[in-house]
ZAKOLGU-238672 format. One record per residue (C-alpha): y, x, z; residue in one letter. Coordinates in steps of 0.05 Angstrom, whole numbers, padded with zeros to 5 digits, always signed. Example, Ala and Ser with C-alpha at 12.3 -4.5 7.8 and 13.67 -1.06 7.14 Angstrom:
2
-00090+00246+00156A -00021+00273+00143S 
This chain:
356
-00260+00168-00149M -00239+00148-00078K -00280+00097-00039T -00239+00044-00004V -00268-00008+00044A -00229-00073+00045V -00240-00115+00108F -00224-00189+00108F -00242-00254+00145G -00256-00252+00219G -00258-00300+00278K -00190-00331+00269S -00157-00397+00249C -00127-00356+00191E -00197-00339+00164H -00187-00374+00098E -00121-00340+00083V -00151-00273+00102S -00207-00283+00051V -00156-00296-00003F -00116-00233+00016T -00179-00190+00017G -00206-00215-00050L -00138-00204-00082L -00133-00133-00055A -00204-00117-00076A -00193-00144-00147K -00128-00104-00155L -00160-00040-00131L -00227-00046-00167D -00205-00011-00231T -00173+00047-00194E -00221+00062-00137V -00292+00048-00115K -00280-00015-00075C -00327-00037-00019L -00309-00109+00002P -00330-00121+00075V -00331-00193+00097Y -00321-00207+00172V -00354-00272+00190S -00329-00324+00240L -00375-00290+00290E -00341-00223+00274N -00404-00196+00241E -00397-00151+00180L -00428-00163+00112F -00425-00132+00043D -00382-00178+00000G -00398-00145-00067T -00401-00196-00123G -00379-00254-00080K -00323-00303-00100T -00275-00347-00062A -00323-00406-00074K -00379-00368-00039D -00335-00355+00023Y -00311-00428+00025A -00382-00447+00046E -00376-00399+00106L -00448-00377+00094S -00473-00305+00098T -00543-00322+00072K -00569-00266+00028G -00512-00218+00045M -00528-00148+00069K -00505-00131+00139P -00454-00075+00147V -00446-00028+00207S -00400+00030+00223F -00423+00102+00219V -00382+00165+00229K -00335+00172+00170G -00357+00109+00136G -00401+00047+00135I -00474+00031+00127K -00495-00024+00079I -00566-00044+00092G -00599+00025+00098R -00550+00063+00055K -00491+00101+00085E -00426+00104+00047R -00369+00152+00061K -00302+00117+00063V -00238+00152+00041D -00193+00096+00064A -00199+00029+00099A -00152-00029+00084L -00146-00084+00137N -00136-00154+00107C -00156-00192+00169C -00104-00242+00193H -00102-00261+00266G -00156-00251+00319G -00184-00183+00336L -00181-00164+00263G -00105-00161+00263E -00098-00151+00338G -00127-00080+00342G -00202-00092+00346G -00217-00070+00275L -00168-00012+00280S -00203+00011+00343A -00270+00014+00308F -00240+00052+00250L -00210+00103+00297E -00274+00107+00338W -00316+00123+00277Y -00263+00169+00246E -00253+00126+00185I -00185+00139+00153P -00142+00076+00152S -00080+00058+00112C -00064+00000+00158S -00029-00001+00226P -00065+00033+00284R -00098+00000+00344M -00039+00008+00393T +00014-00021+00347E -00032-00076+00323S -00047-00099+00394A +00026-00094+00414L +00053-00137+00357F -00003-00188+00364Q +00026-00205+00432D +00092-00241+00421K +00118-00228+00491Y +00104-00154+00491L +00135-00151+00422T +00198-00180+00450K +00200-00127+00506L +00187-00071+00456A +00241-00089+00405V +00292-00104+00460R +00282-00033+00485S +00307-00011+00416L +00370-00052+00424G +00347-00107+00377V +00369-00178+00391R +00315-00232+00404T +00318-00304+00428A +00315-00314+00504D +00244-00330+00525G +00191-00325+00579I +00115-00321+00581R +00074-00373+00619L +00000-00366+00631T -00051-00423+00632E -00069-00403+00703E +00003-00409+00727Q +00008-00477+00695Y -00058-00501+00724A -00039-00481+00795I +00026-00522+00796N +00049-00556+00732K +00113-00582+00764Y +00134-00513+00789A +00117-00481+00722A +00159-00531+00683C +00216-00526+00734R +00216-00450+00725L +00221-00457+00650V +00279-00507+00656E +00316-00462+00706E +00314-00402+00659R +00321-00437+00592L +00354-00500+00565S +00326-00552+00518Y +00308-00554+00461P +00252-00503+00469L +00200-00476+00422I +00130-00464+00450V +00083-00415+00416K +00012-00390+00432P +00026-00318+00453N -00026-00283+00411R -00035-00325+00350L -00008-00331+00279G +00065-00347+00269S +00056-00420+00251S -00006-00446+00288V -00002-00488+00352G +00074-00485+00354I +00116-00544+00379G +00187-00563+00398V +00202-00591+00467A +00264-00634+00477E +00250-00655+00549D +00199-00649+00606R +00149-00697+00574A +00148-00662+00507S +00146-00594+00542L +00082-00614+00577E +00053-00638+00511T +00071-00572+00477C +00042-00531+00534L -00024-00569+00531T -00027-00557+00456E -00009-00484+00463G -00061-00471+00517F -00115-00501+00472S -00105-00439+00428Y -00089-00384+00478D -00088-00371+00552D -00014-00355+00551S +00046-00382+00513V +00115-00356+00496L +00172-00405+00509I +00238-00391+00475E +00305-00424+00468R +00305-00458+00400L +00362-00430+00358L +00397-00488+00324E +00420-00488+00251D +00375-00429+00241K +00355-00394+00177R +00287-00361+00170D +00289-00293+00136V +00233-00244+00118N +00233-00170+00100C +00173-00125+00088A +00167-00049+00096V +00116+00004+00078Y +00114+00080+00078Q +00097+00111+00011G +00128+00176-00013E +00189+00147+00022R +00204+00087+00066L +00206+00025+00020V +00241-00039+00041L +00232-00104+00003S +00288-00150-00015E +00301-00204+00037C +00281-00276+00026E +00303-00339+00062E +00247-00389+00072V +00273-00460+00062V +00244-00518+00102S +00269-00587+00121S +00234-00580+00189E +00262-00549+00252R +00206-00497+00253I +00163-00468+00197L +00094-00499+00196S +00028-00472+00171Y +00035-00519+00111G +00104-00491+00095D +00074-00421+00091K +00006-00431+00060Y -00007-00501+00033E +00055-00532+00000R +00079-00472-00040G +00135-00424-00021R +00206-00450-00024N +00249-00389-00018T +00317-00362-00040V +00339-00289-00041P +00385-00265+00014L +00438-00215-00005E +00502-00184+00020G +00520-00158+00089E +00469-00203+00124L +00412-00174+00082A +00435-00104+00095R +00434-00117+00170E +00364-00146+00167V +00339-00086+00127K +00371-00037+00176A +00335-00071+00235I +00269-00073+00197A +00273+00001+00181A +00292+00018+00252K +00232-00019+00282I +00184+00011+00230Y +00206+00082+00243R +00215+00079+00319R +00148+00044+00330M +00113+00095+00285A +00083+00042+00241L +00042+00054+00179R +00016+00010+00123G +00054-00051+00099V +00083-00100+00150V +00127-00161+00147R +00183-00173+00196L +00208-00244+00208D +00280-00257+00230F +00322-00317+00249I +00396-00322+00232V +00436-00368+00277S +00512-00373+00283E +00520-00310+00241G +00475-00269+00287K +00408-00237+00268V +00351-00246+00317Y +00284-00211+00308F +00227-00262+00312N +00161-00227+00302E +00124-00173+00262L +00060-00184+00222N +00018-00120+00217V -00027-00155+00166V +00019-00202+00128P -00007-00255+00080G -00024-00225+00012S +00000-00160+00044L +00071-00185+00027A +00068-00156-00043Y +00110-00215-00069Y +00169-00191-00028L +00171-00126-00068F +00155-00156-00136S +00119-00217-00164P +00082-00171-00211S +00008-00158-00195L +00015-00090-00229A +00068-00073-00177K +00023-00099-00122A -00032-00051-00146R +00019+00006-00143E +00036-00014-00072L -00037-00013-00050L -00050+00054-00084L +00011+00083-00050S -00017+00063+00017L -00085+00093+00001I -00054+00158-00023N -00015+00162+00042K -00080+00157+00080T -00102+00226+00056N -00046+00262+00092E -00073+00303+00150P -00070+00270+00218H -00070+00304+00285K -00131+00290+00326K -00144+00296+00400V -00213+00318+00419E -00249+00345+00480T -00266+00419+00481T -00333+00413+00516G -00306+00438+00582L -00333+00378+00619I -00398+00398+00653K -00441+00361+00702R -00411+00368+00772G -00358+00417+00747N -00299+00379+00717F -00230+00409+00730T -00192+00370+00676G -00154+00434+00657Q -00145+00445+00583N -00198+00393+00568S -00161+00367+00507C -00128+00400+00448K -00087+00379+00389I -00107+00404+00320R 
């Protein structure tokens, strides 16, 4: 039986949602594999979550939990080392989703069925994401990045720069945060300054975009099993101009299926980004449709509930999805390693790496 480590939690404003995703994944997998739930605290410390429930995590206490550390090829729980056949990342936001956890897994040679460090870091940064997908010929809303330092040096000049490049109304987002936290709409200079102050309370840079009017929010998920699998598209319905955290996680999902030519276009873009960016695991891509045009909005490398509901509402199907990801982990991966040619005072750099 395979041993799978499920990581969840982490220092993030999406900590609570991450715990739910991790517990769901662990419960679904527990009958098929040996599951090792690893809780990441708000201080980014690792603990053994075996036997713990959602109620236990709601108290945000790690009292009595065994510490977990990484070892080559696996993890160490207390004093006992456990080999890990596959790691599943269920951390939303923060370093958990932004490449930190992926980096540790790669460092300790622990197989992962979630996106790698490079892709995770790239798609956590909304501005770099925009540059990357535009290089693929994918349409995105016009936008610019503004740092807190730039704003602090000269608020007037910073706002003037935004107004020269973009027209109101604007949407202001923390650049490296979840898709619905700290986001605001600016209609004029006064509300722009308010939104910037709010955004900088979450991140040291913000992404400012032209707000697409009469928009429709559309989601599509993708994962690589035996073949590339695309979910059906859903349109998320909201009475607000932008989707809030409550729309996504607190008030229940209000969605309708999207079909026809528009859905086919969204799926084609989703597949293109997944393949060209060499992604792995399950990801969710968010789009905006405005005036008949499809705009890519952002990509979640660790989507809520791992986006199983977009493929099927059945938990049995969700289990199949997770097992498909785990089975894909066992395929051989090329690895770059040094050959030992580096010697004290005698480094030439020639042939010092090889691919196997």
